[in-house]
C-alpha positions as CSV (number, residue, x, y, z in Angstrom):
1,M,0.0,0.0,-0.2
2,D,1.5,3.4,-0.9
3,A,1.4,6.6,1.1
4,T,-1.6,7.9,-1.0
5,T,-4.0,4.9,-0.3
6,A,-2.8,4.9,3.5
7,Q,-3.4,8.4,3.7
8,F,-6.8,8.3,1.8
9,Q,-8.6,5.3,4.0
10,C,-7.0,6.8,7.5
11,P,-8.6,10.5,7.9
12,L,-5.8,12.6,9.6
13,G,-8.2,13.6,12.4
14,H,-8.4,10.1,13.9
15,S,-4.8,8.9,12.9
16,K,-1.5,9.1,14.4
17,I,1.9,8.1,13.0
18,L,4.4,6.6,15.4
19,H,8.0,5.8,14.8
20,L,9.1,3.3,17.4
21,L,12.8,3.2,18.2
22,R,14.9,1.0,20.2
23,H,17.9,2.7,22.0
24,A,21.3,2.0,20.4
25,Q,23.8,-0.3,21.9
26,G,24.5,0.2,25.7
27,I,27.5,-1.1,27.7
28,H,25.5,-3.4,29.4
29,N,23.9,-4.9,25.9
30,V,28.0,-5.8,25.1
31,A,28.4,-7.4,28.7
32,G,24.8,-9.0,28.7
33,E,25.8,-10.7,25.4
34,K,28.7,-12.4,26.9
35,D,27.1,-13.3,30.2
36,H,23.4,-12.7,30.9
37,S,24.4,-12.5,34.5
38,A,26.6,-9.5,33.9
39,L,23.3,-7.4,34.0
40,L,22.8,-7.9,37.7
41,S,26.1,-6.0,38.5
42,P,25.9,-2.6,40.1
43,E,28.6,-1.7,37.2
44,F,25.8,-1.1,34.5
45,F,23.7,1.1,36.7
46,D,21.8,3.3,34.3
47,A,24.1,2.4,31.4
48,P,25.4,4.6,28.8
49,L,25.8,4.1,25.1
50,S,28.7,1.9,23.8
51,P,31.5,3.4,21.5
52,L,29.2,1.2,18.7
53,G,26.2,2.5,19.9
54,C,27.5,6.1,19.4
55,Q,28.3,5.0,15.9
56,Q,24.5,3.4,15.5
57,V,23.3,7.0,16.6
58,T,25.3,8.8,14.1
59,N,24.1,6.2,11.3
60,L,20.4,6.8,12.1
61,R,20.7,10.3,12.5
62,N,22.1,10.6,8.8
63,Y,19.2,8.5,7.6
64,V,16.4,10.9,9.5
65,L,17.9,13.9,8.2
66,A,18.3,12.7,4.6
67,S,14.5,10.8,4.5
68,G,13.1,14.0,5.7
69,L,11.5,12.3,8.6
70,L,12.9,14.9,11.0
71,K,10.9,17.4,9.2
72,R,7.9,15.6,10.2
73,I,7.8,14.7,13.5
74,D,6.0,16.8,16.0
75,L,7.0,15.2,19.1
76,V,9.7,12.9,20.6
77,I,9.1,10.9,23.5
78,T,11.8,9.1,25.5
79,S,12.2,6.6,28.2
80,P,14.0,8.7,31.1
81,L,17.0,6.2,31.1
82,L,20.5,7.2,30.1
83,R,20.9,5.3,26.9
84,S,17.5,6.3,25.4
85,M,17.9,9.7,26.2
86,Q,21.4,10.0,24.6
87,T,19.8,8.2,21.3
88,A,16.8,10.9,21.3
89,V,18.9,13.9,21.8
90,E,21.4,12.9,18.9
91,I,19.2,11.7,16.5
92,F,16.3,14.1,17.0
93,G,17.4,17.1,18.9
94,S,21.0,17.6,17.3
95,E,21.8,21.3,16.2
96,E,23.9,20.0,13.8
97,S,21.0,19.6,11.3
98,G,20.3,23.4,11.3
99,L,16.8,22.5,11.4
100,E,13.9,23.2,14.1
101,R,14.1,20.3,16.5
102,P,10.8,18.8,17.7
103,P,10.5,18.8,21.6
104,I,11.5,16.0,23.4
105,V,9.6,14.8,26.6
106,A,10.5,12.0,29.0
107,I,8.0,9.6,30.4
108,E,8.1,6.9,32.8
109,L,5.5,4.7,31.1
110,C,7.9,3.9,28.1
111,R,10.8,3.0,30.1
112,E,12.7,-0.7,30.4
113,R,11.4,-3.6,32.3
114,L,11.5,-2.5,36.0
115,G,13.6,-4.2,38.9
116,V,16.4,-6.4,39.7
117,H,19.1,-5.5,36.9
118,P,20.8,-1.8,38.0
119,C,21.0,-0.9,34.3
120,D,17.3,-0.6,34.3
121,K,17.3,2.0,37.3
122,R,17.4,5.6,36.4
123,R,19.3,8.5,38.0
124,T,17.5,11.6,39.7
125,I,15.9,13.8,37.5
126,C,17.9,16.8,38.7
127,Q,20.8,14.9,37.6
128,Y,19.0,14.3,34.3
129,R,18.1,17.9,33.8
130,N,21.7,19.2,34.1
131,L,22.7,16.5,31.7
132,F,19.9,17.1,28.8
133,P,18.7,20.6,29.3
134,E,16.6,20.0,26.0
135,I,14.5,17.2,27.4
136,D,11.1,18.3,29.4
137,F,10.9,16.3,32.5
138,S,7.6,17.7,33.9
139,W,5.8,14.3,33.5
140,I,7.7,12.7,36.1
141,E,6.6,13.1,39.6
142,S,9.3,11.8,41.6
143,D,13.0,12.9,41.5
144,D,14.2,9.6,42.5
145,D,13.1,6.3,41.1
146,I,10.6,4.8,43.0
147,L,9.4,2.4,40.5
148,W,12.6,0.3,40.6
149,K,12.9,-2.5,43.2
150,A,15.9,-4.2,43.7
151,D,14.3,-7.9,44.5
152,V,10.9,-7.5,42.2
153,R,11.3,-7.8,38.4
154,E,8.1,-6.8,36.7
155,T,6.5,-9.4,34.5
156,S,5.5,-9.5,30.9
157,E,1.9,-9.0,31.7
158,E,2.5,-6.0,33.8
159,I,5.0,-4.4,30.9
160,A,2.1,-5.2,28.6
161,A,-0.4,-3.7,30.6
162,R,1.8,-0.5,30.6
163,G,2.5,-0.4,27.2
164,L,-1.4,-0.3,26.5
165,K,-1.6,2.4,29.3
166,F,1.2,4.4,27.2
167,M,-0.7,3.8,23.7
168,N,-4.0,5.3,25.3
169,W,-2.1,8.4,26.6
170,L,-0.8,8.9,23.1
171,W,-4.4,9.4,22.0
172,T,-4.6,12.5,24.6
173,R,-1.7,14.0,22.6
174,Q,-2.5,16.7,19.9
175,E,0.5,15.9,18.1
176,R,0.0,13.6,15.1
177,E,3.4,12.2,14.2
178,I,5.5,10.9,17.1
179,A,8.8,9.3,17.7
180,V,9.2,7.4,20.6
181,V,12.5,6.0,22.0
182,S,12.5,2.9,24.4
183,H,13.6,-0.5,24.9
184,S,13.5,-3.8,23.6
185,K,11.2,-5.7,26.1
186,F,8.8,-2.6,26.5
187,L,8.2,-2.3,22.6
188,L,8.1,-6.3,22.3
189,Y,5.4,-6.6,24.8
190,T,3.7,-3.4,23.9
191,L,3.3,-4.5,20.3
192,S,2.3,-8.2,21.0
193,A,-0.5,-6.8,23.4
194,L,-2.0,-4.7,20.4
195,P,-5.0,-6.0,18.4
196,I,-3.4,-7.0,15.2
197,D,-5.7,-9.0,12.6
198,C,-3.2,-10.9,10.5
199,H,-1.7,-14.0,9.6
200,P,0.6,-15.4,12.2
201,S,3.8,-15.7,10.4
202,L,3.3,-11.8,9.9
203,R,2.4,-10.8,13.4
204,S,5.6,-12.6,14.2
205,E,7.6,-10.1,12.0
206,I,5.8,-7.4,13.2
207,C,6.2,-8.2,16.9
208,K,9.7,-9.8,17.0
209,Q,12.3,-8.3,19.3
210,F,14.1,-5.0,18.2
211,E,17.8,-4.6,17.1
212,N,19.8,-2.0,18.9
213,C,18.7,1.5,17.1
214,E,15.9,-0.4,14.8
215,L,13.3,2.1,13.8
216,R,9.8,0.9,12.9
217,S,6.9,3.3,11.7
218,L,3.1,2.6,12.1
219,M,0.0,4.5,11.9
220,M,-2.7,3.9,14.7
221,V,-6.0,4.5,13.5
222,D,-9.3,5.0,16.0
223,K,-11.7,2.8,14.6
224,R,-14.5,4.2,16.7
225,M,-14.2,7.5,15.0
226,V,-13.8,6.3,11.3
227,A,-15.7,3.8,9.0
228,V,-12.7,1.7,8.3
229,T,-10.9,-1.3,10.0
230,N,-8.7,-0.5,13.0
231,K,-5.4,-0.2,11.2
232,Y,-1.7,0.2,12.4
233,L,0.9,0.8,9.6
234,P,4.0,-0.3,10.2
235,V,7.7,-0.2,8.3
236,S,10.4,-2.0,9.9
237,S,14.1,-0.1,9.6
238,E,17.3,-0.9,10.6
239,E,19.2,2.3,10.2
240,G,17.3,3.0,6.9
241,N,16.8,-0.4,5.4
242,I,12.8,-0.5,5.3
243,R,10.7,-3.8,5.2
244,K,7.0,-3.2,4.6
245,H,4.2,-5.3,6.3
246,E,0.3,-5.0,5.7
247,S,-2.1,-6.3,8.0
248,Q,-4.0,-4.6,10.8
249,L,-0.5,-3.0,11.0
250,Q,-0.5,-1.8,7.3
251,A,2.6,-0.2,5.2
252,Y,3.4,3.3,5.9
253,P,6.6,4.6,3.9
């Protein structure tokens, strides 16, 4: 389906385009691939990007600029973890682009699986405000991380419920085209919880785990407001290599 067809079937007033992005590689990803138990180490508290992650950010920023995507984005939402905010600011908030930058807002709902792993615990908001003056932290109520527990790991069902709450919150936003910078488990369980009417093999492709710095785009349509089937329009991209899919998640270039 081309862009013209997608726009015809989905009235602008009842749809949103989401650009879902997993953060670039963090130092904890490198250690965790070698030994998963390394993720329990305090050494990786609120892990920053790795050297490869910084290069991934540069590559994707170049794609976002060359494709014209940056010009279309009205809002960037990021998880309030260091690696996600580094990714969000460097790709969508860089002054090097010379373009007007979209506002960037930190939201707790789209952070990674809570608990046990120090890499998934955030710093104080006061610290973050000094590191990222371009990010709006006003939606976060507590300076300290009161959501992360050292001895309780969030279940997949709880992540999915949080993801659906986040998607419902997105409908309250006035912006139509939104980038979301988040994490592998959050994106995986959120997409898996959405109502997608398609062949099982296609659903598996849509809902599979994100690679580091992988960008997928989809359109949400509120079927209660329009006389068409509820649709989400996805594009999967790894630093610009786009794969199109069609279903209740339909292709949007």
